[in-house]
C-alpha positions as CSV (number, residue, x, y, z in Angstrom):
1,M,-67.6,-12.7,139.2
2,A,-68.9,-12.3,135.7
3,A,-66.9,-9.1,135.3
4,N,-63.7,-10.9,136.5
5,L,-64.2,-13.8,134.1
6,L,-64.8,-11.3,131.3
7,A,-61.6,-9.5,132.1
8,L,-59.5,-12.7,132.3
9,S,-61.0,-13.8,129.0
10,A,-60.0,-10.5,127.4
11,V,-56.4,-10.8,128.7
12,A,-56.2,-14.4,127.4
13,L,-57.4,-13.4,124.0
14,L,-54.9,-10.5,123.9
15,L,-52.0,-12.7,124.9
16,A,-53.1,-15.3,122.3
17,G,-53.3,-12.6,119.6
18,C,-49.8,-11.4,120.6
19,A,-48.4,-14.9,120.5
20,G,-49.9,-15.4,117.1
21,L,-48.4,-12.2,115.8
22,V,-45.0,-13.1,117.3
23,G,-45.2,-16.6,115.8
24,Q,-46.1,-15.2,112.4
25,R,-43.2,-12.7,112.4
26,A,-40.8,-15.3,113.6
27,A,-41.8,-17.7,110.8
28,Q,-41.4,-14.9,108.2
29,R,-37.9,-14.1,109.4
30,E,-37.0,-17.8,109.5
31,A,-38.2,-18.2,105.9
32,R,-36.2,-15.2,104.8
33,A,-33.1,-16.6,106.4
34,E,-33.5,-20.0,104.8
35,A,-34.0,-18.4,101.4
36,T,-30.9,-16.1,101.8
37,Y,-28.7,-18.9,103.2
38,P,-29.6,-22.2,101.3
39,P,-27.7,-25.4,101.7
40,T,-24.3,-25.2,100.0
41,G,-23.9,-29.0,99.8
42,R,-26.0,-32.2,99.8
43,L,-29.0,-33.0,101.9
44,L,-28.8,-36.7,103.0
45,D,-31.6,-38.8,104.4
46,V,-30.0,-40.7,107.3
47,N,-32.6,-43.0,109.0
48,G,-35.3,-40.4,108.4
49,V,-33.1,-37.4,109.5
50,Q,-32.0,-34.7,107.1
51,V,-28.2,-34.2,107.3
52,H,-26.4,-31.4,105.4
53,A,-23.0,-32.3,104.0
54,H,-20.7,-30.0,102.1
55,V,-18.2,-32.1,100.1
56,E,-15.3,-30.8,98.0
57,G,-11.9,-31.9,96.9
58,S,-10.1,-35.2,96.6
59,G,-7.6,-37.2,98.6
60,P,-7.8,-38.7,102.1
61,D,-11.2,-38.1,103.8
62,L,-11.3,-35.1,106.2
63,V,-14.4,-34.5,108.2
64,L,-15.0,-31.0,109.7
65,L,-17.3,-30.4,112.7
66,H,-18.3,-26.9,113.6
67,G,-18.8,-25.3,117.0
68,A,-21.8,-23.9,118.9
69,S,-24.2,-21.6,117.0
70,G,-22.3,-22.4,113.8
71,N,-22.8,-24.3,110.5
72,T,-20.8,-25.5,107.6
73,R,-20.4,-21.9,106.4
74,D,-17.9,-21.3,109.1
75,F,-15.6,-23.7,107.2
76,T,-16.6,-22.8,103.6
77,F,-15.8,-19.2,104.3
78,G,-12.1,-19.9,103.6
79,L,-10.8,-23.1,105.2
80,V,-12.2,-25.6,102.7
81,D,-10.5,-23.8,99.8
82,R,-7.2,-24.3,101.6
83,L,-7.7,-28.0,102.1
84,K,-9.6,-29.3,99.0
85,S,-6.5,-29.8,96.9
86,D,-5.1,-32.3,99.4
87,Y,-8.2,-33.9,100.9
88,R,-11.8,-34.8,100.2
89,V,-13.3,-32.4,102.7
90,I,-16.7,-33.3,104.2
91,A,-18.2,-30.5,106.4
92,F,-21.3,-31.4,108.3
93,D,-24.0,-29.3,109.9
94,R,-24.5,-30.8,113.4
95,P,-28.0,-31.7,114.5
96,G,-30.4,-28.8,115.0
97,L,-28.0,-26.3,113.3
98,G,-27.6,-25.2,109.7
99,W,-29.6,-27.6,107.5
100,T,-29.3,-30.7,109.7
101,E,-32.5,-31.6,111.5
102,T,-32.8,-32.2,115.2
103,I,-32.8,-35.8,116.7
104,G,-35.3,-35.3,119.5
105,D,-34.0,-35.5,123.0
106,D,-30.6,-36.7,121.7
107,T,-30.0,-33.4,119.9
108,A,-28.1,-32.2,123.0
109,N,-26.1,-35.5,123.2
110,P,-22.6,-35.2,121.5
111,I,-22.4,-39.0,121.4
112,A,-25.7,-39.3,119.5
113,Q,-24.6,-36.5,117.2
114,A,-21.5,-38.4,116.4
115,D,-23.5,-41.5,115.7
116,L,-25.7,-39.7,113.2
117,L,-22.8,-38.0,111.4
118,R,-20.9,-41.3,111.2
119,A,-23.9,-42.8,109.5
120,A,-24.0,-39.8,107.1
121,A,-20.3,-40.3,106.4
122,D,-20.9,-44.0,105.6
123,Q,-23.5,-42.9,103.0
124,L,-20.8,-40.8,101.4
125,G,-18.3,-43.7,101.4
126,V,-16.0,-42.1,104.0
127,R,-13.4,-44.5,105.3
128,N,-10.9,-43.9,108.1
129,P,-11.2,-40.1,108.0
130,I,-9.2,-37.4,109.8
131,V,-11.9,-35.9,112.0
132,M,-11.5,-32.2,113.0
133,G,-13.7,-30.6,115.5
134,H,-13.8,-26.9,116.5
135,S,-15.0,-25.9,120.0
136,Y,-18.2,-27.9,120.7
137,G,-17.4,-29.9,117.6
138,G,-14.3,-31.1,119.4
139,A,-16.5,-32.9,121.9
140,V,-18.4,-34.5,118.9
141,A,-15.0,-35.5,117.3
142,M,-13.9,-37.2,120.5
143,A,-17.3,-39.0,120.8
144,W,-16.9,-40.1,117.2
145,A,-13.6,-41.8,118.0
146,L,-14.8,-43.3,121.3
147,R,-17.8,-44.9,119.5
148,D,-15.7,-46.1,116.6
149,P,-12.1,-46.5,117.9
150,D,-10.9,-48.0,114.6
151,G,-12.7,-45.5,112.4
152,P,-10.9,-42.2,112.5
153,S,-7.3,-42.4,111.3
154,A,-6.5,-39.2,113.3
155,L,-8.2,-36.4,115.2
156,V,-7.6,-32.6,115.1
157,I,-9.1,-30.7,118.0
158,V,-9.2,-26.9,117.6
159,S,-10.2,-24.9,120.7
160,G,-12.0,-28.0,121.7
161,A,-14.5,-28.2,124.6
162,T,-13.5,-31.7,125.6
163,Y,-13.3,-31.8,129.5
164,P,-15.8,-31.0,132.2
165,W,-15.4,-27.7,133.9
166,P,-15.8,-26.7,137.6
167,G,-19.0,-25.1,138.6
168,E,-22.1,-24.6,136.5
169,F,-23.4,-22.2,133.9
170,G,-25.4,-19.1,135.0
171,W,-29.1,-18.6,134.7
172,W,-29.3,-18.1,130.9
173,Y,-29.1,-21.7,129.6
174,P,-31.6,-23.2,132.1
175,F,-33.9,-20.3,131.6
176,I,-33.9,-20.5,127.8
177,S,-34.4,-24.3,128.1
178,S,-37.4,-23.9,130.4
179,R,-40.9,-24.1,129.0
180,F,-41.3,-20.3,129.4
181,G,-38.0,-19.6,127.7
182,E,-38.7,-21.9,124.7
183,N,-42.3,-20.8,124.2
184,V,-42.1,-17.1,125.0
185,V,-38.6,-15.7,125.0
186,V,-37.1,-17.7,122.0
187,P,-40.0,-16.7,119.7
188,L,-39.5,-13.1,120.7
189,V,-35.8,-13.3,119.9
190,T,-36.4,-14.9,116.5
191,A,-39.1,-12.4,115.7
192,F,-37.5,-9.1,116.8
193,A,-33.8,-9.4,117.8
194,P,-31.8,-7.4,115.3
195,H,-29.3,-9.6,113.4
196,R,-26.9,-6.7,113.3
197,F,-26.6,-6.9,117.1
198,A,-25.5,-10.5,116.8
199,E,-23.1,-9.7,114.0
200,R,-21.5,-6.7,115.8
201,V,-21.5,-7.9,119.4
202,V,-21.9,-11.7,119.6
203,I,-19.6,-12.6,116.7
204,K,-17.1,-9.9,117.7
205,G,-16.9,-11.5,121.2
206,I,-16.3,-15.0,119.6
207,F,-13.4,-13.7,117.6
208,N,-11.9,-11.5,120.3
209,P,-9.0,-10.4,120.4
210,Q,-8.9,-10.8,116.7
211,D,-11.1,-8.8,114.3
212,V,-14.0,-10.5,112.5
213,P,-12.8,-11.2,108.9
214,P,-14.4,-8.8,106.4
215,G,-17.6,-10.4,105.0
216,Y,-17.8,-13.2,107.6
217,A,-20.9,-11.8,109.4
218,D,-22.8,-11.6,106.1
219,Y,-21.7,-15.0,104.9
220,I,-22.3,-17.1,108.0
221,G,-26.0,-16.6,108.2
222,V,-26.9,-15.4,111.6
223,G,-30.6,-15.8,110.8
224,L,-30.1,-19.6,110.5
225,S,-28.9,-19.7,114.1
226,A,-31.7,-17.4,115.2
227,R,-34.5,-19.8,114.0
228,R,-36.5,-21.0,117.0
229,E,-35.6,-24.7,116.7
230,S,-31.9,-24.0,116.1
231,F,-31.8,-21.4,119.0
232,V,-33.3,-24.0,121.4
233,A,-31.1,-26.8,120.1
234,N,-27.9,-24.8,120.5
235,T,-28.8,-23.6,124.0
236,R,-29.6,-27.2,125.1
237,Q,-26.4,-28.5,123.6
238,I,-24.2,-26.0,125.5
239,G,-26.2,-26.2,128.7
240,K,-26.2,-30.0,128.8
241,L,-22.7,-30.7,127.6
242,K,-20.9,-31.1,130.9
243,P,-22.4,-34.5,132.0
244,Y,-21.5,-36.0,128.7
245,L,-17.9,-34.8,129.0
246,Q,-17.8,-36.2,132.5
247,Y,-18.6,-39.6,131.0
248,M,-16.4,-39.3,128.0
249,A,-13.2,-37.8,129.3
250,P,-12.0,-40.8,131.4
251,H,-12.0,-42.9,128.2
252,Y,-9.8,-40.6,126.1
253,P,-6.6,-42.3,127.1
254,E,-8.0,-45.5,125.4
255,L,-7.7,-43.8,122.0
256,T,-4.7,-44.9,119.9
257,Q,-4.9,-42.7,116.9
258,P,-2.8,-39.5,116.6
259,I,-4.5,-36.4,117.9
260,E,-3.3,-32.9,117.0
261,V,-4.6,-30.3,119.4
262,L,-4.5,-26.5,118.7
263,H,-5.5,-23.8,121.1
264,G,-5.0,-20.1,121.3
265,N,-3.6,-18.7,124.6
266,R,-6.0,-15.8,124.4
267,D,-9.1,-18.0,124.1
268,R,-11.7,-16.8,126.7
269,I,-14.5,-19.0,125.6
270,V,-12.9,-22.5,126.0
271,G,-9.9,-22.5,128.4
272,L,-6.6,-23.7,127.2
273,E,-5.5,-25.2,130.5
274,L,-8.8,-26.9,131.4
275,H,-9.2,-28.6,128.0
276,S,-6.2,-28.8,125.7
277,L,-3.5,-29.0,128.4
278,A,-5.5,-31.7,130.1
279,M,-5.8,-33.6,126.9
280,V,-2.0,-33.7,126.2
281,S,-1.3,-34.6,129.8
282,Q,-3.6,-37.6,129.8
283,V,-3.8,-38.9,126.3
284,P,-0.6,-40.5,124.9
285,G,-1.3,-39.8,121.3
286,A,-2.1,-36.1,121.8
287,S,0.3,-33.3,120.7
288,L,-0.5,-29.7,121.5
289,T,0.3,-26.5,119.5
290,V,-0.3,-23.3,121.5
291,L,-1.0,-20.3,119.3
292,D,0.3,-17.2,120.9
293,G,-2.1,-14.2,120.9
294,I,-4.9,-16.2,119.2
295,G,-8.5,-16.3,120.5
296,H,-11.2,-18.8,120.0
297,M,-11.2,-18.9,116.1
298,P,-7.8,-20.2,115.0
299,H,-9.1,-21.5,111.7
300,H,-9.8,-17.9,110.7
301,A,-7.1,-16.1,112.8
302,A,-4.3,-18.6,112.1
303,P,-5.5,-20.8,109.2
304,D,-2.0,-21.8,108.1
305,E,-1.4,-23.3,111.6
306,V,-4.7,-25.2,111.4
307,V,-3.8,-26.6,107.9
308,A,-0.4,-27.5,109.1
309,A,-1.9,-29.4,112.0
310,I,-4.2,-31.4,109.7
311,H,-1.1,-32.2,107.5
312,R,0.7,-33.4,110.6
313,A,-2.2,-35.6,111.6
314,A,-2.3,-37.1,108.1
315,E,1.5,-37.7,108.2
316,R,1.3,-39.4,111.6
317,A,-1.6,-41.6,110.3
318,G,0.4,-42.6,107.2
319,L,-2.0,-40.8,104.9
320,R,0.5,-38.2,103.7
321,K,4.3,-38.1,103.2
322,A,6.1,-35.8,105.5
323,Q,7.2,-32.6,103.8
324,L,10.9,-31.9,104.0
325,V,11.8,-28.4,104.8
326,P,14.9,-27.2,102.8
327,A,17.9,-26.2,104.8
328,A,18.5,-22.4,105.1
329,H,21.4,-20.9,103.1
330,G,24.7,-21.5,104.8
331,E,23.4,-24.6,106.7
332,G,23.8,-28.3,105.9
333,P,26.7,-30.0,104.2
């Protein structure tokens, strides 16, 4: 008996020591990522929660909401520069990602995310913004409008995850969200997973069939998404999204503002038919642009189309005059 207890004690000490080493290495990599990819904008205190907002430009307010695993750098890589001469662009990190803190159990709730970011927007003096959401950010944009129907002047939904899907996710999301996943697997990923793998495989899959833009993988800050808290937050957000969409989607037809929807017909992450075609078939103010040959990242693969959709939303909302296209030579009176 004494020998067995001694053996068990030795195993427990060994595991505790390994856990300590893993935690130490994870913390070191997190600190390195945060030093390498600092906030590019302002850190707001919103009811005790830190919210990161990148603000540039002047004109009508335009809010940008990024997708899963992302942060504001997905927009500041190129899109913000295309927009800041026409709009005051406000890109937010969503809760738990980038430099915005988690909000407890509500971190996985797109409605609570929208409430937090609306409060942050209020601090910045945002009024009747155009709200653009990409992928998961599309769900948060729709929640923003549902919670404040008279707030957004227009919505732009790009590859948006906005409707519940048939079936359930596989084992990965429940497993990572389990106590074992959070306490054992996630620290190991943070401590040891090579960032180059994420850059070469994961990011490539997100952009497929397009190539990843040169410099994007180094700019986006994979290490920020690999931090333990962010990894768990992102996993929970994806894994728990469906019930919120089941609640939200029946209310979309109540929205009255113009909605511009863009979706690539080669998107294999968020389905065109299930989400965007459903939107335009059920919501009177929604207009769809299908991007031929484009995958899940139109704001990088077809940025001119995304900017044009934002301009159309602004025109439909009365925030921008319609641009007249000159007649081609040989046409007209």
